[in-house]
Biopython code that builds the backbone (N, CA, C, O; Angstrom):
import numpy as np
from Bio.PDB.StructureBuilder import StructureBuilder

atoms = [
    (1, "UNK", "N", (19.424, 39.779, -84.637)),
    (1, "UNK", "CA", (20.021, 39.832, -85.955)),
    (1, "UNK", "C", (19.561, 38.614, -86.740)),
    (1, "UNK", "O", (19.530, 37.499, -86.220)),
    (2, "UNK", "N", (19.217, 38.832, -87.951)),
    (2, "UNK", "CA", (18.780, 37.745, -88.811)),
    (2, "UNK", "C", (19.923, 37.405, -89.759)),
    (2, "UNK", "O", (20.519, 38.290, -90.373)),
    (3, "UNK", "N", (20.228, 36.095, -89.874)),
    (3, "UNK", "CA", (21.293, 35.656, -90.761)),
    (3, "UNK", "C", (20.946, 34.279, -91.304)),
    (3, "UNK", "O", (20.090, 33.583, -90.758)),
    (4, "UNK", "N", (21.610, 33.895, -92.373)),
    (4, "UNK", "CA", (21.405, 32.572, -92.948)),
    (4, "UNK", "C", (22.562, 31.688, -92.522)),
    (4, "UNK", "O", (23.728, 32.072, -92.618)),
    (5, "UNK", "N", (22.223, 30.506, -92.052)),
    (5, "UNK", "CA", (23.226, 29.568, -91.579)),
    (5, "UNK", "C", (22.914, 28.210, -92.190)),
    (5, "UNK", "O", (21.783, 27.733, -92.099)),
    (6, "UNK", "N", (23.899, 27.590, -92.804)),
    (6, "UNK", "CA", (23.711, 26.267, -93.395)),
    (6, "UNK", "C", (24.201, 25.220, -92.408)),
    (6, "UNK", "O", (25.361, 25.235, -91.994)),
    (7, "UNK", "N", (23.300, 24.306, -92.033)),
    (7, "UNK", "CA", (23.630, 23.243, -91.084)),
    (7, "UNK", "C", (23.736, 21.919, -91.815)),
    (7, "UNK", "O", (23.045, 21.694, -92.809)),
    (8, "UNK", "N", (24.593, 21.052, -91.327)),
    (8, "UNK", "CA", (24.627, 19.686, -91.852)),
    (8, "UNK", "C", (23.299, 19.022, -91.526)),
    (8, "UNK", "O", (22.683, 19.317, -90.502)),
    (9, "UNK", "N", (22.858, 18.118, -92.408)),
    (9, "UNK", "CA", (21.553, 17.481, -92.233)),
    (9, "UNK", "C", (21.421, 16.765, -90.895)),
    (9, "UNK", "O", (20.386, 16.854, -90.235)),
    (10, "UNK", "N", (22.485, 16.046, -90.494)),
    (10, "UNK", "CA", (22.403, 15.300, -89.234)),
    (10, "UNK", "C", (22.301, 16.238, -88.038)),
    (10, "UNK", "O", (21.593, 15.942, -87.075)),
    (11, "UNK", "N", (22.999, 17.362, -88.091)),
    (11, "UNK", "CA", (22.950, 18.329, -87.001)),
    (11, "UNK", "C", (21.577, 19.005, -86.946)),
    (11, "UNK", "O", (21.031, 19.216, -85.863)),
    (12, "UNK", "N", (21.028, 19.340, -88.095)),
    (12, "UNK", "CA", (19.704, 19.957, -88.134)),
    (12, "UNK", "C", (18.654, 19.026, -87.544)),
    (12, "UNK", "O", (17.759, 19.472, -86.826)),
    (13, "UNK", "N", (18.761, 17.742, -87.843)),
    (13, "UNK", "CA", (17.814, 16.759, -87.310)),
    (13, "UNK", "C", (17.913, 16.679, -85.791)),
    (13, "UNK", "O", (16.895, 16.627, -85.101)),
    (14, "UNK", "N", (19.136, 16.668, -85.273)),
    (14, "UNK", "CA", (19.335, 16.632, -83.818)),
    (14, "UNK", "C", (18.718, 17.870, -83.166)),
    (14, "UNK", "O", (18.052, 17.769, -82.136)),
    (15, "UNK", "N", (18.941, 19.026, -83.765)),
    (15, "UNK", "CA", (18.392, 20.269, -83.218)),
    (15, "UNK", "C", (16.868, 20.287, -83.271)),
    (15, "UNK", "O", (16.219, 20.746, -82.331)),
    (16, "UNK", "N", (16.301, 19.795, -84.356)),
    (16, "UNK", "CA", (14.841, 19.745, -84.471)),
    (16, "UNK", "C", (14.243, 18.822, -83.414)),
    (16, "UNK", "O", (13.238, 19.160, -82.788)),
    (17, "UNK", "N", (14.861, 17.653, -83.214)),
    (17, "UNK", "CA", (14.367, 16.721, -82.191)),
    (17, "UNK", "C", (14.454, 17.343, -80.809)),
    (17, "UNK", "O", (13.534, 17.203, -80.003)),
    (18, "UNK", "N", (15.552, 18.028, -80.530)),
    (18, "UNK", "CA", (15.737, 18.670, -79.232)),
    (18, "UNK", "C", (14.676, 19.759, -79.020)),
    (18, "UNK", "O", (14.137, 19.894, -77.922)),
    (19, "UNK", "N", (14.384, 20.516, -80.046)),
    (19, "UNK", "CA", (13.369, 21.567, -79.942)),
    (19, "UNK", "C", (11.998, 20.964, -79.631)),
    (19, "UNK", "O", (11.250, 21.498, -78.812)),
    (20, "UNK", "N", (11.675, 19.856, -80.286)),
    (20, "UNK", "CA", (10.390, 19.193, -80.049)),
    (20, "UNK", "C", (10.339, 18.638, -78.630)),
    (20, "UNK", "O", (9.347, 18.812, -77.922)),
    (21, "UNK", "N", (11.430, 17.959, -78.214)),
    (21, "UNK", "CA", (11.479, 17.372, -76.871)),
    (21, "UNK", "C", (11.325, 18.427, -75.782)),
    (21, "UNK", "O", (10.641, 18.203, -74.784)),
    (22, "UNK", "N", (11.962, 19.578, -75.979)),
    (22, "UNK", "CA", (11.932, 20.629, -74.966)),
    (22, "UNK", "C", (10.736, 21.559, -75.126)),
    (22, "UNK", "O", (10.484, 22.395, -74.258)),
    (23, "UNK", "N", (9.994, 21.422, -76.230)),
    (23, "UNK", "CA", (8.846, 22.289, -76.459)),
    (23, "UNK", "C", (9.247, 23.739, -76.644)),
    (23, "UNK", "O", (8.517, 24.650, -76.253)),
    (24, "UNK", "N", (10.408, 23.949, -77.240)),
    (24, "UNK", "CA", (10.915, 25.304, -77.474)),
    (24, "UNK", "C", (11.095, 25.523, -78.961)),
    (24, "UNK", "O", (11.219, 24.559, -79.718)),
    (25, "UNK", "N", (11.112, 26.760, -79.389)),
    (25, "UNK", "CA", (11.346, 27.042, -80.810)),
    (25, "UNK", "C", (12.763, 26.617, -81.221)),
    (25, "UNK", "O", (13.696, 26.635, -80.418)),
    (26, "UNK", "N", (12.887, 26.238, -82.485)),
    (26, "UNK", "CA", (14.167, 25.825, -83.051)),
    (26, "UNK", "C", (15.230, 26.890, -82.819)),
    (26, "UNK", "O", (16.357, 26.587, -82.425)),
    (27, "UNK", "N", (14.854, 28.149, -83.070)),
    (27, "UNK", "CA", (15.777, 29.272, -82.927)),
    (27, "UNK", "C", (16.308, 29.369, -81.487)),
    (27, "UNK", "O", (17.494, 29.633, -81.284)),
    (28, "UNK", "N", (15.458, 29.161, -80.511)),
    (28, "UNK", "CA", (15.866, 29.256, -79.106)),
    (28, "UNK", "C", (16.851, 28.146, -78.754)),
    (28, "UNK", "O", (17.812, 28.375, -78.020)),
    (29, "UNK", "N", (16.613, 26.942, -79.277)),
    (29, "UNK", "CA", (17.517, 25.819, -79.014)),
    (29, "UNK", "C", (18.879, 26.093, -79.627)),
    (29, "UNK", "O", (19.905, 25.890, -78.977)),
    (30, "UNK", "N", (18.900, 26.551, -80.869)),
    (30, "UNK", "CA", (20.164, 26.846, -81.543)),
    (30, "UNK", "C", (20.931, 27.926, -80.778)),
    (30, "UNK", "O", (22.130, 27.782, -80.540)),
    (31, "UNK", "N", (20.251, 29.001, -80.393)),
    (31, "UNK", "CA", (20.915, 30.086, -79.675)),
    (31, "UNK", "C", (21.466, 29.620, -78.329)),
    (31, "UNK", "O", (22.588, 29.979, -77.971)),
    (32, "UNK", "N", (20.703, 28.830, -77.580)),
    (32, "UNK", "CA", (21.181, 28.400, -76.260)),
    (32, "UNK", "C", (22.381, 27.459, -76.392)),
    (32, "UNK", "O", (23.322, 27.538, -75.603)),
    (33, "UNK", "N", (22.350, 26.574, -77.382)),
    (33, "UNK", "CA", (23.472, 25.663, -77.574)),
    (33, "UNK", "C", (24.712, 26.388, -78.085)),
    (33, "UNK", "O", (25.830, 26.028, -77.717)),
    (34, "UNK", "N", (24.535, 27.389, -78.914)),
    (34, "UNK", "CA", (25.673, 28.193, -79.357)),
    (34, "UNK", "C", (26.292, 28.939, -78.179)),
    (34, "UNK", "O", (27.515, 28.994, -78.046)),
    (35, "UNK", "N", (25.447, 29.513, -77.327)),
    (35, "UNK", "CA", (25.957, 30.211, -76.145)),
    (35, "UNK", "C", (26.737, 29.255, -75.239)),
    (35, "UNK", "O", (27.823, 29.584, -74.762)),
    (36, "UNK", "N", (26.173, 28.076, -75.011)),
    (36, "UNK", "CA", (26.836, 27.095, -74.145)),
    (36, "UNK", "C", (28.180, 26.675, -74.738)),
    (36, "UNK", "O", (29.163, 26.524, -74.011)),
    (37, "UNK", "N", (28.222, 26.489, -76.049)),
    (37, "UNK", "CA", (29.459, 26.101, -76.708)),
    (37, "UNK", "C", (30.521, 27.188, -76.631)),
    (37, "UNK", "O", (31.700, 26.901, -76.425)),
    (38, "UNK", "N", (30.104, 28.426, -76.795)),
    (38, "UNK", "CA", (31.048, 29.541, -76.719)),
    (38, "UNK", "C", (31.575, 29.683, -75.294)),
    (38, "UNK", "O", (32.773, 29.883, -75.094)),
    (39, "UNK", "N", (30.685, 29.580, -74.302)),
    (39, "UNK", "CA", (31.115, 29.685, -72.910)),
    (39, "UNK", "C", (32.087, 28.561, -72.554)),
    (39, "UNK", "O", (33.078, 28.786, -71.859)),
    (40, "UNK", "N", (31.799, 27.357, -73.033)),
    (40, "UNK", "CA", (32.668, 26.218, -72.725)),
    (40, "UNK", "C", (34.042, 26.383, -73.369)),
    (40, "UNK", "O", (35.052, 25.979, -72.792)),
    (41, "UNK", "N", (34.084, 26.970, -74.554)),
    (41, "UNK", "CA", (35.371, 27.117, -75.237)),
    (41, "UNK", "C", (36.202, 28.258, -74.654)),
    (41, "UNK", "O", (37.423, 28.268, -74.808)),
    (42, "UNK", "N", (35.561, 29.214, -73.989)),
    (42, "UNK", "CA", (36.285, 30.346, -73.420)),
    (42, "UNK", "C", (36.721, 30.110, -71.987)),
    (42, "UNK", "O", (37.590, 30.814, -71.473)),
    (43, "UNK", "N", (36.121, 29.124, -71.342)),
    (43, "UNK", "CA", (36.444, 28.858, -69.945)),
    (43, "UNK", "C", (37.838, 28.297, -69.800)),
    (43, "UNK", "O", (38.459, 27.885, -70.780)),
    (44, "UNK", "N", (38.331, 28.282, -68.574)),
    (44, "UNK", "CA", (39.671, 27.733, -68.356)),
    (44, "UNK", "C", (39.682, 26.231, -68.617)),
    (44, "UNK", "O", (38.771, 25.504, -68.221)),
    (45, "UNK", "N", (40.718, 25.797, -69.281)),
    (45, "UNK", "CA", (40.815, 24.366, -69.545)),
    (45, "UNK", "C", (41.298, 23.668, -68.285)),
    (45, "UNK", "O", (42.191, 24.167, -67.600)),
    (46, "UNK", "N", (40.716, 22.524, -67.979)),
    (46, "UNK", "CA", (41.111, 21.827, -66.754)),
    (46, "UNK", "C", (42.563, 21.358, -66.838)),
    (46, "UNK", "O", (43.039, 20.940, -67.894)),
    (47, "UNK", "N", (43.238, 21.438, -65.727)),
    (47, "UNK", "CA", (44.625, 20.989, -65.690)),
    (47, "UNK", "C", (44.646, 19.476, -65.712)),
    (47, "UNK", "O", (43.875, 18.822, -65.010)),
    (48, "UNK", "N", (45.511, 18.937, -66.501)),
    (48, "UNK", "CA", (45.613, 17.490, -66.607)),
    (48, "UNK", "C", (46.939, 17.031, -66.040)),
    (48, "UNK", "O", (47.960, 17.710, -66.155)),
    (49, "UNK", "N", (46.900, 15.894, -65.441)),
    (49, "UNK", "CA", (48.111, 15.314, -64.904)),
    (49, "UNK", "C", (48.979, 14.855, -66.066)),
    (49, "UNK", "O", (48.494, 14.210, -66.995)),
    (50, "UNK", "N", (50.266, 15.191, -66.011)),
    (50, "UNK", "CA", (51.138, 14.784, -67.105)),
    (50, "UNK", "C", (51.426, 13.291, -67.011)),
    (50, "UNK", "O", (51.471, 12.715, -65.924)),
    (51, "UNK", "N", (51.616, 12.695, -68.151)),
    (51, "UNK", "CA", (51.872, 11.264, -68.232)),
    (51, "UNK", "C", (53.177, 11.060, -68.970)),
    (51, "UNK", "O", (53.398, 11.645, -70.031)),
    (52, "UNK", "N", (54.036, 10.237, -68.413)),
    (52, "UNK", "CA", (55.298, 9.946, -69.067)),
    (52, "UNK", "C", (55.163, 8.605, -69.784)),
    (52, "UNK", "O", (54.794, 7.598, -69.180)),
    (53, "UNK", "N", (55.464, 8.608, -71.063)),
    (53, "UNK", "CA", (55.381, 7.391, -71.868)),
    (53, "UNK", "C", (56.799, 6.960, -72.214)),
    (53, "UNK", "O", (57.589, 7.738, -72.748)),
    (54, "UNK", "N", (57.099, 5.729, -71.904)),
    (54, "UNK", "CA", (58.428, 5.213, -72.227)),
    (54, "UNK", "C", (58.293, 4.013, -73.148)),
    (54, "UNK", "O", (57.382, 3.198, -73.010)),
    (55, "UNK", "N", (59.207, 3.925, -74.076)),
    (55, "UNK", "CA", (59.199, 2.808, -75.004)),
    (55, "UNK", "C", (59.895, 1.603, -74.397)),
    (55, "UNK", "O", (60.638, 1.710, -73.422)),
    (56, "UNK", "N", (59.636, 0.473, -74.993)),
    (56, "UNK", "CA", (60.327, -0.732, -74.555)),
    (56, "UNK", "C", (60.576, -1.602, -75.768)),
    (56, "UNK", "O", (59.841, -1.515, -76.752)),
    (57, "UNK", "N", (61.591, -2.431, -75.720)),
    (57, "UNK", "CA", (61.880, -3.286, -76.865)),
    (57, "UNK", "C", (60.743, -4.279, -77.092)),
    (57, "UNK", "O", (60.170, -4.813, -76.143)),
    (58, "UNK", "N", (60.429, -4.514, -78.355)),
    (58, "UNK", "CA", (59.342, -5.438, -78.693)),
    (58, "UNK", "C", (59.833, -6.876, -78.835)),
    (58, "UNK", "O", (59.030, -7.805, -78.920)),
    (59, "UNK", "N", (61.120, -7.053, -78.861)),
    (59, "UNK", "CA", (61.655, -8.403, -78.988)),
    (59, "UNK", "C", (61.493, -8.983, -80.386)),
    (59, "UNK", "O", (61.405, -10.200, -80.551)),
    (60, "UNK", "N", (61.453, -8.117, -81.389)),
    (60, "UNK", "CA", (61.287, -8.579, -82.764)),
    (60, "UNK", "C", (62.642, -8.959, -83.364)),
    (60, "UNK", "O", (63.686, -8.446, -82.962)),
    (61, "UNK", "N", (62.596, -9.844, -84.308)),
    (61, "UNK", "CA", (63.826, -10.271, -84.986)),
    (61, "UNK", "C", (64.389, -9.129, -85.836)),
    (61, "UNK", "O", (63.628, -8.306, -86.345)),
    (62, "UNK", "N", (65.700, -9.074, -85.991)),
    (62, "UNK", "CA", (66.290, -8.043, -86.854)),
    (62, "UNK", "C", (65.736, -8.159, -88.273)),
    (62, "UNK", "O", (65.561, -9.262, -88.792)),
    (63, "UNK", "N", (65.465, -7.022, -88.889)),
    (63, "UNK", "CA", (64.943, -7.003, -90.249)),
    (63, "UNK", "C", (63.427, -7.017, -90.305)),
    (63, "UNK", "O", (62.854, -6.854, -91.383)),
    (64, "UNK", "N", (62.757, -7.208, -89.168)),
    (64, "UNK", "CA", (61.295, -7.219, -89.124)),
    (64, "UNK", "C", (60.818, -5.795, -88.903)),
    (64, "UNK", "O", (61.257, -5.136, -87.960)),
    (65, "UNK", "N", (59.927, -5.310, -89.756)),
    (65, "UNK", "CA", (59.456, -3.936, -89.681)),
    (65, "UNK", "C", (58.108, -3.887, -88.957)),
    (65, "UNK", "O", (57.100, -4.302, -89.530)),
    (66, "UNK", "N", (58.061, -3.390, -87.710)),
    (66, "UNK", "CA", (56.796, -3.362, -86.970)),
    (66, "UNK", "C", (55.777, -2.395, -87.573)),
    (66, "UNK", "O", (54.588, -2.492, -87.268)),
    (67, "UNK", "N", (56.217, -1.471, -88.417)),
    (67, "UNK", "CA", (55.293, -0.534, -89.046)),
    (67, "UNK", "C", (54.445, -1.204, -90.129)),
    (67, "UNK", "O", (53.480, -0.615, -90.614)),
    (68, "UNK", "N", (54.799, -2.418, -90.503)),
    (68, "UNK", "CA", (54.065, -3.105, -91.567)),
    (68, "UNK", "C", (53.208, -4.248, -91.034)),
    (68, "UNK", "O", (52.855, -5.152, -91.792)),
    (69, "UNK", "N", (52.865, -4.228, -89.742)),
    (69, "UNK", "CA", (52.033, -5.281, -89.172)),
    (69, "UNK", "C", (50.650, -5.316, -89.819)),
    (69, "UNK", "O", (50.102, -6.394, -90.049)),
    (70, "UNK", "N", (50.083, -4.143, -90.114)),
    (70, "UNK", "CA", (48.772, -4.109, -90.771)),
    (70, "UNK", "C", (48.839, -4.730, -92.161)),
    (70, "UNK", "O", (47.921, -5.436, -92.578)),
    (71, "UNK", "N", (49.918, -4.467, -92.866)),
    (71, "UNK", "CA", (50.089, -5.045, -94.201)),
    (71, "UNK", "C", (50.159, -6.566, -94.100)),
    (71, "UNK", "O", (49.560, -7.270, -94.913)),
    (72, "UNK", "N", (50.888, -7.073, -93.111)),
    (72, "UNK", "CA", (50.989, -8.511, -92.908)),
    (72, "UNK", "C", (49.620, -9.101, -92.591)),
    (72, "UNK", "O", (49.254, -10.146, -93.128)),
    (73, "UNK", "N", (48.865, -8.440, -91.724)),
    (73, "UNK", "CA", (47.528, -8.927, -91.374)),
    (73, "UNK", "C", (46.629, -8.958, -92.605)),
    (73, "UNK", "O", (45.870, -9.910, -92.788)),
    (74, "UNK", "N", (46.701, -7.934, -93.451)),
    (74, "UNK", "CA", (45.905, -7.897, -94.678)),
    (74, "UNK", "C", (46.269, -9.045, -95.610)),
    (74, "UNK", "O", (45.392, -9.682, -96.194)),
    (75, "UNK", "N", (47.560, -9.303, -95.746)),
    (75, "UNK", "CA", (48.005, -10.386, -96.622)),
    (75, "UNK", "C", (47.516, -11.739, -96.115)),
    (75, "UNK", "O", (47.056, -12.571, -96.897)),
    (76, "UNK", "N", (47.616, -11.955, -94.799)),
    (76, "UNK", "CA", (47.162, -13.219, -94.228)),
    (76, "UNK", "C", (45.649, -13.378, -94.376)),
    (76, "UNK", "O", (45.158, -14.472, -94.657)),
    (77, "UNK", "N", (44.925, -12.297, -94.187)),
    (77, "UNK", "CA", (43.471, -12.334, -94.340)),
    (77, "UNK", "C", (43.103, -12.623, -95.796)),
    (77, "UNK", "O", (42.171, -13.381, -96.065)),
    (78, "UNK", "N", (43.836, -12.019, -96.733)),
    (78, "UNK", "CA", (43.584, -12.261, -98.153)),
    (78, "UNK", "C", (43.846, -13.706, -98.529)),
    (78, "UNK", "O", (43.077, -14.309, -99.277)),
    (79, "UNK", "N", (44.942, -14.266, -98.004)),
    (79, "UNK", "CA", (45.250, -15.674, -98.274)),
    (79, "UNK", "C", (44.161, -16.585, -97.722)),
    (79, "UNK", "O", (43.765, -17.549, -98.377)),
    (80, "UNK", "N", (43.678, -16.285, -96.527)),
    (80, "UNK", "CA", (42.619, -17.085, -95.909)),
    (80, "UNK", "C", (41.337, -17.010, -96.736)),
    (80, "UNK", "O", (40.652, -18.016, -96.926)),
    (81, "UNK", "N", (41.019, -15.810, -97.226)),
    (81, "UNK", "CA", (39.817, -15.633, -98.038)),
    (81, "UNK", "C", (39.923, -16.428, -99.331)),
    (81, "UNK", "O", (38.972, -17.104, -99.725)),
    (82, "UNK", "N", (41.078, -16.350, -99.997)),
    (82, "UNK", "CA", (41.263, -17.091, -101.245)),
    (82, "UNK", "C", (41.176, -18.592, -101.018)),
    (82, "UNK", "O", (40.634, -19.322, -101.848)),
    (83, "UNK", "N", (41.707, -19.048, -99.898)),
    (83, "UNK", "CA", (41.657, -20.475, -99.578)),
    (83, "UNK", "C", (40.202, -20.921, -99.400)),
    (83, "UNK", "O", (39.811, -21.974, -99.902)),
    (84, "UNK", "N", (39.404, -20.125, -98.688)),
    (84, "UNK", "CA", (37.999, -20.464, -98.461)),
    (84, "UNK", "C", (37.220, -20.447, -99.774)),
    (84, "UNK", "O", (36.355, -21.292, -100.002)),
    (85, "UNK", "N", (37.532, -19.489, -100.626)),
    (85, "UNK", "CA", (36.832, -19.382, -101.919)),
    (85, "UNK", "C", (37.142, -20.585, -102.815)),
    (85, "UNK", "O", (36.268, -21.069, -103.534)),
    (86, "UNK", "N", (38.366, -21.053, -102.770)),
    (86, "UNK", "CA", (38.752, -22.172, -103.635)),
    (86, "UNK", "C", (38.132, -23.481, -103.149)),
    (86, "UNK", "O", (37.988, -24.425, -103.926)),
    (87, "UNK", "N", (37.762, -23.541, -101.856)),
    (87, "UNK", "CA", (37.152, -24.756, -101.299)),
    (87, "UNK", "C", (35.677, -24.841, -101.643)),
    (87, "UNK", "O", (35.084, -25.907, -101.478)),
    (88, "UNK", "N", (35.071, -23.787, -102.106)),
    (88, "UNK", "CA", (33.636, -23.795, -102.439)),
    (88, "UNK", "C", (33.335, -24.604, -103.641)),
    (88, "UNK", "O", (32.176, -24.706, -104.043)),
]
sb = StructureBuilder()
sb.init_structure("model")
sb.init_model(0)
sb.init_chain("A")
sb.init_seg("    ")
for serial, (resi, resn, name, xyz) in enumerate(atoms, 1):
    if name == "N":
        sb.init_residue(resn, " ", resi, " ")
    sb.init_atom(name, np.array(xyz, "f"), 0.0, 1.0, " ", f" {name:<3s}", serial, name[0])
structure = sb.get_structure()
């Protein structure tokens, strides 16, 4: 069957390199990789051992919001940058 398929540029480049390395036509590489992907997605998924995650107290002071640690880091980094710039 002939069809038109639009590939992302990076994926097309990978497929072209693979075709050259294997000395096979582009079409054959695409078809074999599609088959492998379909077979892998239809196969049984491996059983994974369950993991129990438990929380623990962080020992933070009351009123301190641990969800804003990134914001605090950004503010400290900004202050450090401004300090370095003013010393120039």
